[in-house]
C-alpha positions in Angstrom: -76.6 -100.2 -125.9 -73.6 -102.1 -126.6 -71.4 -99.2 -126.7 -72.7 -97.9 -123.3 -71.9 -101.2 -121.8 -68.7 -101.5 -123.4 -67.9 -97.7 -122.5 -69.0 -98.9 -118.7 -66.5 -101.7 -119.1 -63.7 -100.2 -120.3 -63.8 -97.4 -117.5 -64.5 -99.6 -114.5 -62.4 -102.6 -115.1 -59.1 -101.2 -116.9 -57.1 -101.6 -113.4 -59.3 -105.0 -112.2 -58.0 -108.7 -112.2 -58.5 -110.9 -115.0 -61.4 -112.8 -113.2 -63.5 -110.2 -112.6 -63.1 -108.8 -116.2 -63.9 -112.2 -117.6 -67.1 -112.6 -115.0 -68.1 -109.2 -116.1 -67.8 -109.4 -119.3 -69.9 -112.7 -119.3 -73.0 -110.6 -117.1 -72.6 -107.6 -119.9 -73.0 -110.2 -123.1 -75.6 -112.0 -121.5 -77.7 -108.6 -120.8 -76.8 -107.8 -124.4 -78.6 -111.1 -125.7 -81.5 -110.5 -123.2 -82.2 -107.1 -124.5 -82.1 -108.4 -127.9 -84.5 -110.8 -127.7 -86.8 -108.2 -126.2 -86.2 -106.5 -129.2 -87.5 -109.6 -131.1 -90.2 -109.9 -128.7 -89.2 -113.0 -127.4 -91.2 -114.3 -124.4 -89.4 -113.9 -120.9 -88.7 -117.2 -118.9 -91.1 -117.1 -115.7 -89.3 -115.1 -112.6 -88.9 -117.4 -109.5 -91.4 -117.5 -107.3 -91.4 -115.0 -104.3 -88.6 -115.5 -102.1 -87.2 -118.4 -104.2 -83.3 -118.5 -105.1 -82.6 -117.6 -108.2 -80.3 -119.6 -110.0 -78.4 -120.4 -113.2 -75.1 -119.0 -114.6 -75.6 -115.3 -113.6 -76.2 -116.1 -109.8 -72.8 -118.0 -109.2 -71.1 -115.0 -110.9 -72.9 -112.5 -108.6 -72.0 -114.7 -105.4 -68.2 -114.5 -107.0 -68.5 -110.6 -107.4 -69.9 -110.3 -103.8 -66.9 -112.6 -102.8 -64.4 -111.0 -104.7 -65.2 -107.2 -105.3 -67.1 -105.9 -102.2 -66.9 -102.4 -102.9 -68.2 -102.9 -106.5 -70.7 -100.1 -107.9 -74.2 -100.5 -107.0 -75.7 -101.0 -110.3 -73.4 -104.0 -110.6 -76.1 -105.7 -108.2 -79.0 -104.3 -110.0 -77.6 -105.4 -113.2 -77.1 -109.1 -111.5 -80.2 -108.9 -109.7 -82.1 -108.3 -113.2 -80.2 -111.3 -115.0 -80.8 -113.6 -112.2 -84.9 -112.9 -112.3 -84.9 -112.0 -109.0 -88.3 -110.7 -107.4 -88.3 -107.2 -107.0 -88.2 -106.0 -103.3 -85.9 -104.4 -100.7 -83.6 -106.6 -100.3 -83.4 -106.9 -104.6 -80.6 -105.6 -106.3 -79.0 -102.2 -105.3 -82.1 -101.7 -102.5 -79.9 -104.5 -100.0 -76.7 -102.3 -99.8 -78.2 -98.8 -100.8 -80.0 -98.1 -97.5 -80.7 -95.0 -95.1 -77.6 -93.1 -94.0 -77.8 -90.8 -90.9 -76.7 -89.2 -88.3 -79.5 -89.7 -85.9 -79.7 -93.6 -85.8 -80.7 -95.1 -82.2 -77.4 -95.5 -80.8 -76.2 -92.3 -82.0 -79.4 -90.8 -80.2 -79.1 -93.0 -76.9 -75.4 -91.7 -76.5 -76.1 -88.4 -76.8 -79.2 -88.0 -74.6 -79.6 -91.0 -72.2 -78.1 -89.6 -69.4 -79.0 -92.3 -66.7 -77.6 -95.1 -68.8 -81.6 -97.2 -69.1 -81.5 -97.1 -72.7 -84.7 -95.3 -72.7 -84.6 -91.3 -72.9 -87.2 -89.4 -70.7 -88.9 -86.3 -71.4 -86.6 -84.6 -68.6 -83.2 -85.9 -70.5 -84.1 -84.4 -73.9 -83.9 -80.7 -74.5 -86.2 -80.1 -77.2 -89.5 -79.2 -77.5 -92.6 -80.7 -76.4 -93.7 -81.3 -80.1 -90.2 -82.5 -81.1 -90.3 -85.4 -78.4 -93.9 -86.4 -79.2 -93.0 -87.0 -82.7 -90.0 -88.6 -81.6 -92.3 -90.9 -79.4 -93.6 -93.1 -82.2 -95.1 -95.6 -79.9 -96.6 -93.2 -77.7 -95.0 -94.8 -74.1 -93.8 -91.4 -73.0 -90.4 -92.5 -73.7 -88.0 -92.6 -76.6 -86.6 -96.2 -77.2 -84.8 -98.3 -80.2 -88.6 -98.9 -81.3 -89.4 -95.3 -81.8 -86.5 -95.9 -84.5 -87.4 -99.1 -86.3 -88.4 -98.0 -89.4 -88.5 -101.7 -91.1 -92.1 -101.4 -91.8 -92.8 -97.4 -92.2 -94.5 -96.5 -96.2 -93.5 -100.0 -96.9 -95.0 -100.7 -100.6 -97.2 -103.8 -100.8 -95.5 -107.3 -100.9 -93.2 -107.9 -103.8 -95.0 -108.3 -106.9 -94.3 -108.7 -110.8 -94.6 -105.1 -112.2 -96.5 -105.1 -115.3 -95.8 -103.4 -118.2 -98.4 -102.0 -120.7 -97.1 -103.0 -124.1 -96.8 -106.9 -123.4 -99.0 -107.7 -120.7 -96.4 -109.5 -118.3 -93.2 -109.0 -116.8 -91.1 -106.3 -117.9 -88.4 -108.2 -120.6 -84.8 -108.2 -119.1 -83.9 -106.3 -121.9 -86.6 -103.2 -120.7 -85.2 -103.5 -117.6 -81.7 -103.5 -118.5 -82.3 -100.4 -120.6 -84.2 -98.8 -118.2 -81.0 -99.0 -115.8 -78.9 -97.5 -118.0 -80.5 -94.5 -119.2 -80.7 -94.1 -115.4 -84.6 -94.0 -115.2 -85.1 -96.9 -112.3 -82.1 -94.9 -110.5 -78.4 -93.1 -111.3 -75.7 -95.4 -111.7 -73.9 -93.6 -109.2 -74.4 -93.7 -105.4 -74.2 -89.7 -104.5 -72.8 -88.1 -101.7 -72.1 -90.1 -98.5 -73.3 -89.3 -94.8 -70.8 -86.1 -93.7 -69.5 -85.5 -97.4 -70.1 -82.0 -98.6 -73.5 -81.8 -100.7 -72.2 -81.0 -104.3 -73.0 -77.2 -105.2 -75.6 -76.9 -108.4 -77.5 -73.8 -109.9 -81.2 -74.7 -111.6 -83.7 -73.1 -112.6 -87.5 -72.9 -111.3 -89.8 -75.0 -113.2 -91.5 -71.6 -114.4 -88.3 -70.0 -115.5 -88.9 -67.4 -113.0 -85.8 -67.7 -110.4 -82.3 -69.2 -110.5 -80.9 -71.2 -107.4 -77.9 -71.8 -106.1 -77.5 -74.4 -103.5 -74.3 -73.1 -101.4 -76.2 -69.6 -101.5 -79.0 -71.1 -99.5 -76.5 -73.1 -96.8 -76.2 -71.6 -93.7 -79.1 -69.9 -91.8 -81.3 -73.2 -91.7 -80.7 -77.0 -92.4 -82.3 -77.8 -96.2 -84.3 -80.6 -97.0 -83.2 -81.3 -100.5 -86.2 -84.2 -102.2 -85.4 -85.6 -105.9 -88.5 -86.8 -107.5 -90.9 -87.5 -110.8 -94.3 -88.3 -111.5 -94.4 -91.3 -113.0 -92.9 -92.7 -110.0 -95.9 -94.0 -108.4 -94.9 -94.5 -105.1 -93.2 -90.7 -104.7 -96.2 -89.2 -106.7 -98.5 -91.0 -103.6 -96.5 -89.6 -100.4 -95.7 -86.5 -102.1 -98.5 -84.8 -99.6 -96.1 -85.6 -96.8 -93.6 -83.4 -98.0 -95.7 -80.4 -98.0 -97.2 -81.2 -94.9 -93.3 -81.3 -93.8 -92.7 -77.7 -95.3 -95.3 -76.3 -93.4 -94.6 -78.0 -89.9 -91.0 -76.7 -90.7 -90.6 -73.8 -92.7 -89.4 -71.8 -90.3 -86.5 -74.4 -88.9 -85.5 -75.7 -92.5 -85.6 -74.8 -96.2 -87.0 -77.4 -98.6 -86.5 -77.4 -102.4 -86.9 -80.5 -104.8 -85.5 -80.8 -107.9 -87.3 -82.8 -110.6 -85.4 -85.3 -112.3 -85.5 -88.1 -115.0 -88.9 -89.6 -115.6 -88.7 -93.3 -114.5 -91.7 -94.9 -116.5 -91.7 -93.3 -119.5 -94.5 -94.4 -122.0 -91.3 -95.3 -124.2 -90.0 -97.0 -121.8 -91.1 -99.2 -118.5 -94.8 -98.5 -118.9 -97.2 -98.6 -116.1 -100.6 -98.7 -116.3 -101.6 -96.3 -113.1 -99.7 -93.7 -114.6 -102.4 -93.8 -117.6 -104.9 -94.4 -115.3 -104.2 -91.5 -113.3 -103.2 -89.0 -116.3 -99.3 -88.7 -115.5 -98.2 -90.9 -118.9 -95.5 -88.9 -120.8 -92.6 -89.5 -123.1 -89.1 -89.1 -121.9 -88.2 -85.4 -122.4 -85.6 -85.0 -124.7 -85.1 -81.2 -124.5 -84.8 -79.1 -121.2 -87.8 -77.2 -121.9 -90.1 -80.6 -122.5 -88.6 -81.8 -118.8 -89.8 -78.1 -117.7 -93.5 -78.6 -119.1 -93.8 -82.3 -117.5 -92.2 -80.4 -114.5 -95.0 -78.1 -114.4 -97.6 -80.5 -114.7 -96.3 -82.0 -111.6 -96.6 -79.1 -109.9 -100.1 -78.5 -110.7 -100.7 -82.1 -109.7 -98.7 -82.2 -106.0 -99.5 -78.1 -105.0 -96.1 -77.9 -103.6 -95.6 -74.9 -101.6 -91.7 -74.7 -101.9 -89.3 -74.2 -104.9 -89.3 -76.9 -107.3 -86.4 -77.0 -109.8 -85.9 -78.6 -112.9 -82.5 -80.8 -113.5 -80.7 -80.0 -116.9 -81.5 -82.6 -119.8 -78.2 -84.3 -119.1 -79.1 -85.2 -115.6 -76.2 -83.3 -114.3 -77.8 -83.1 -110.5 -79.8 -86.4 -110.5 -76.8 -88.1 -111.1 -74.3 -86.9 -108.5 -77.4 -87.1 -106.0 -78.2 -90.1 -107.3 -81.5 -88.5 -107.3 -83.8 -90.7 -109.2 -86.1 -92.1 -109.4 -86.5 -90.5 -105.6 -84.4 -89.6 -102.8 -84.2 -87.4 -99.7 -81.1 -85.4 -98.1 -81.1 -83.3 -95.2 -78.1 -80.9 -95.7 -76.9 -79.2 -92.4 -76.3 -75.2 -91.6 -72.3 -76.5 -92.7 -73.6 -78.1 -95.7 -72.9 -81.3 -95.1 -75.4 -84.6 -95.9 -76.8 -85.7 -92.3 -79.5 -87.7 -93.7 -79.5 -89.7 -96.9 -82.8 -92.0 -97.3 -82.3 -95.8 -99.4 -82.7 -96.0 -102.8 -86.5 -95.4 -104.3 -88.9 -96.6 -103.9 -88.5 -98.9 -101.3 -86.3 -96.6 -99.2 -88.9 -93.4 -99.6 -90.1 -93.3 -96.1 -90.8 -89.4 -94.9 -91.1 -90.6 -91.2 -87.5 -91.5 -91.4 -86.3 -88.2 -92.8 -88.8 -86.3 -90.2 -87.1 -87.9 -87.2 -83.6 -87.0 -88.6 -84.7 -83.3 -89.1 -86.5 -83.1 -85.7 -83.0 -84.5 -84.0 -80.7 -82.2 -86.0 -83.2 -79.7 -84.7 -81.6 -80.2 -81.2 -78.3 -78.7 -82.3 -80.0 -75.2 -81.6 -80.2 -76.0 -78.1 -77.0 -77.3 -78.0 -75.3 -74.4 -79.4 -77.5 -71.7 -77.2 -77.7 -74.1 -73.6 -81.3 -73.8 -73.8 -83.4 -76.1 -71.4 -87.3 -75.4 -72.7 -90.0 -76.6 -70.7 -90.0 -80.1 -69.9 -93.3 -80.6 -69.6 -95.3 -82.8 -72.0 -98.2 -81.3 -73.8 -101.3 -83.3 -75.3 -100.5 -83.4 -78.9 -102.5 -84.7 -82.1 -101.4 -87.8 -83.6 -99.2 -86.2 -86.5 -100.3 -86.9 -90.2 -98.8 -90.1 -92.0 -98.2 -92.1 -88.8 
C-alpha cells in the first residue's frame, strides 16, 4: 500500500507547491498508519454523529486543500473524508462534487421549448410524442416545470448510516476503506469523461465470449446508453430491473450496453452482509476468466436482455469511464457524452437518466421538422416512479 500511495504522490505532486506537498504527505502517512492499525485489528475510534462536523488535523488539512487546490483530483476528497470519519452520504467525499452532468437540465430545456416565456412548457410547445411528454411531466400537472427536473429525492438510499463489516462486526476500519479506495473498489480514481467530450473507445467481449463489441462501431444510428456495474454493489443490483425496463421501452430508439467492472464489496475487501444473504458473495477476481464467470452469475441473476460486456482484468474501461461501482452514460449519435450520472451509489438515479434520454430523442424532431399530435393521451404511471 505504501508503494501505491507514494507513486500517486510522485505523479500528482511533481509540480505542486511546497505547502500542498507537505499537507498531502501528512494525509498519506496518516492513512498508512490507519491501515497498519487495521491490520493489527486495533479498534477504530467512533465516527462523528450524523451531520456533525469532523474535527482534528485531517479536517483542517482538508479545508486548506479545498481553498488552495480547487482542481484537486476527486480521489483526494474521498481520501480526506475517510480520514475525517465523515458519515457516508451524498455530501460525503467525492459525492459532493462528482454530481450529474447533463445537457438536459431545466434551464436548457426551458430555453429550448418555452416559447412564451412563462417558465412552463405546455404540451403545445413540446415537439415530441405524447408518451414522451407524459414521462417528463413527473408531477402530472399537465406542464413541464422546474419541479419535474428535481431529482434530489429520486431513488435515494436510506438516511446515511454506518455500513457494517462482516469480519469486524462494526464500522469498516480506515485501513479497509483506504485499501478499497486505492484498489478502485468503491470507485475509480479517475473522474471519467466530461459532458460533451468524445466517449473513449473500447473493444470488449461479452460474458459468454460469443461476441466482441467495439463502442465506436455502435455510434451513429441511435444514442447509446452505457451502463457500468457489478452485482456486489447492492444499490446497483437493486435497481438493475430499471435498466431492463428502459431497454424494453426504448430499444427502438437507443442502443444499450453494460460493462461488468471490478467488485465493489468482495469477500476479501469491504464485506457486506447483504451480499452473503442473497448469495452473491464473491472474492475479487484475479483473472479475466474469473471475472467473466462472476459476470455470468450476474447475468443469470439480473436477466438483462442487452449485451453484458466484461472489462479487462486491469480495469482499463472501468477506470477510463470512472465506472466503479456503478455509472450511467448517454452517448449521442456523434459519439459525445450527453449525460453522466453522479458517482454511485448515491448518484444512481435511473429516472434522471430516462429524462435526459427522452429529451435527447427530441433532436429527431428538430432535425426533421416533424410536429406530432399535441393531443395528450392518458397513460399509466411509468414503472419505477
